[in-house]
N, C-alpha and C positions, 0 to 999 in steps of 0.2 A: 878486684876481682874475688880476692877471698870474702869479702862483704857479701856478694851477690849469690855465691856458693851457699852461704849461710843462710839468707834469706829464702833461696829455693828450699833448703833442707827443711827449714823450718814451717814452710806452707805444707810441704809433704805430710809432715807428722801431723799438722791441724788439721787439713782436710778430711782424714775419715772420720774423727770425732763430729765434726759438724754433720755430714752425712748421716751418721748413727744416730744423732738426736733429730733429724729432720724425719727420719723413718719411724720414730716412736710417736709423731703427733697424729691424733686419730680425729677422723669427723666426727662431730657429735650426734647422737642418737634422736632423730625427730619421730616425736609421739604421734600416732595417728590424731587426726581432729575429732574430738566427741561433740557431737551435735545436740547431746542429750540435756535438757534443762533441768538442773538438779532441784529448781523449784517449781516443777509442774504440778500443781494440784488441782488439775481440771478433772472435775466430776463427768462421767459420761451422762449423755442426756438421757433424761427419764421422760416417755412420751407417756405415763400412766396417767389416766384421768384420775383426779383425788376423787371426783363424785361417783366413781364406779366401785361398787361394795362387791362385785361378783366375786365369789369364792374360786380360784382356777380348779380345786379340786370338786366342784360341785358340779355334777354331771346329770342332775335329775332329768333333764330335758331327754337325756338318752335312756330312761328307763321306761319302760312300756308299763302304765298303770291299768290295773283291771278294774272294772266296774260291773256292776250287776252281780250274778250267781257267786262268782269267785271273787269279788271285790271287798278285800278287808277294811272293816271299821276300825277306825282308830279311837272310837269314842265309847265303844261298846262298854258296859257294864260288867265289874269281873265276877257280880254275882247270878248273870245271867249263864254264865257258863255250866253252874252246877246243875245236874240232874243227868237223867239218861238218854243217849242220841243212838239214833239208827241212821246207817249210811243210806242215801238216796239216789246220789250222783256219785260219779267220779270224773274230775277235770285234767286232762291232759293234751299238753301241747295245743293248746284254744279247741279243744273239741269236750264236750260233755257227754258222758256215757251213763245210761241208767245201770244201777246196782241191783245186782240180786236181792231180793226180800228177804231182811234180816241176815244179811251176809256180814257184817260188822256192827257190834253194839258197842259203845263208849261211855261208859259209867263215870263221871265225873264228881269228884268230892271236893269241898273246900274247907281248910282246916285255918280255924283264926288264930294267930298268935298276937296276944293283946299287948305285947309290949318289946318289939323288934328294935333293936338298935340299929336304924336306917342311914344314921350319919354319924360315925365314929368321931370326927375332928369336932362337931358341934355338939355332941353327946345328945342328939336328938332320938328318942323312941316315937314309933306308929304302930297303930294296929295293922296288922297286913295279914293277906290271904294267901296261903300255899296252896298248889293244886296237885290233885291226883288223879290220874285217868287210867282206867282198868279198859283194855281192848279185849273184848271176846269175838270169836267167829261162829258164825251160824251154818258153815257150809262142812260137812261130813270130811270131806277129803282133804281141806285143811287142817281140821282137827285131828286127823289120822297122822297128818306129817309131823304137827307139832309135838302129839302127844308121843311119839316113837322117841322124843327126848324129855318126857316129862314136863314139857311146856302147856300150860294151860290157857294162857293169855299173855298179851303184853303190857306190863305197867309202866306209866309214864309219870314224870314228875316235872313241875314247873312252880319253883322257887318264887317268892315276891319279886325279887331283883331281876327275875328275868322277864317280867313285863315292861317291854320297851318302853313304853310311854309313861312309866312311874315316874312318881312326882312327890318328894319330901315335903311334909308339911309341918304346922306346929306340933309340939312335943305332947304325946297323949293322943292325938287325934287319927282319923282313920287314913292312912298311905293313900294317895292316888294311884290306882293301877289299871287305866282304862285300857282297852284296845286289845292287841294280840299279846302273846308271850311265846317265849322259846320252851318248849316240852321235849323232854329226852325220853325216849322209851327203851325198855330193856328187850334185848331177843329179837328186835325188829331187825337189826344189823345181820342176823343169821337167816333168815327165812324171807325178810320182804313182805309185801302187802298183798300178794296173790292176786294182783289185778287180772289176770286171765279167768279165775275162777269169781272173782267178786264181782267184776263187771264185763267179762267176754273179750277183755283188752288183749289181743295177742302180740302188740309192738313188744320189742325188749326194751324194758323200760327198768331200770335200776331202783327200786323201793326199797332198798337196804338202809336208807339213811336213818339214824336214830335221833338225831337232832331236827326236829319239826316246829311249824310253826302252827300254833293255834289262836284261834280267834272267832270271828263272827262277822256274816254280811250284813249289809244294811236291811234284809229281809229276816233277820233273826236266827238265820241258820248257822251251825257250827261247821267252821272248816278246820281242817288237818291237813297239812301238806308239806311239801318241800320247795322252797323257793332260795337258791343261792344269793339272788340279789337282796332279799330281805334279811339274809342271815348274815350277810357282809355290811350291810346299812340299816339297821334295825328300824329306822324311824321312817322309812322309805318304803312303800308298796311297790313290790317288783311282781312281775308274772310268776306263775307257778310251774315250777318242771310237772308237778303233779300234786293235786288236792283230793281228798275226799270231802263231800259235803253231806251232812246230817242235818235230821228233823230231829225236834225233840219230843219224844212220848207224852 
């Protein structure tokens, strides 16, 4: 009887220890399944046509190209620009207006630089022409407005590197500078070109742009005007916002 009592007492002492040990056992943490292939080197499908040489930034088809009286020539000779020119027409938004006789005269001179460094990296020198244009007005009301501020003319300059079709040639030779250039006029940004007095144009047109395009059309007339398309993409002929058309004296 005594031995049974001792056995029961021993069991009562061991049972709490066994329960405590079992309560400390935790279930293992199961990570979520990762379906990602760590060695997936699959390239995206390229549907590009290897024979397609189209420049995605080339939107020439969207640019309206002018022909005729307002069409710029990209092959005209730089020396043909020199001389005295009188305005005969004004082109605005697709319409051509007759200019008042002698309303604007543009005298262009060329200055020959016989040894201009045209390519510093290759140390190449060419003979180049720099252009100066003096614009005067033959309308009394315009001259009265300008003279109030001691302005007698608009002076413009186009350096050799503003000829957008320019090309470096062999050292010592004449730099190729056909076609149009970008000419910058002084004072025009303050007064504009007085289209109402020059050609009777009453539309509200901003003609205070001092960076203008100068060139020739296919008939040998001088063109001076503003074209945002041409200024942004100089080697592409775009339509004019406005353009003065001159005959040579």
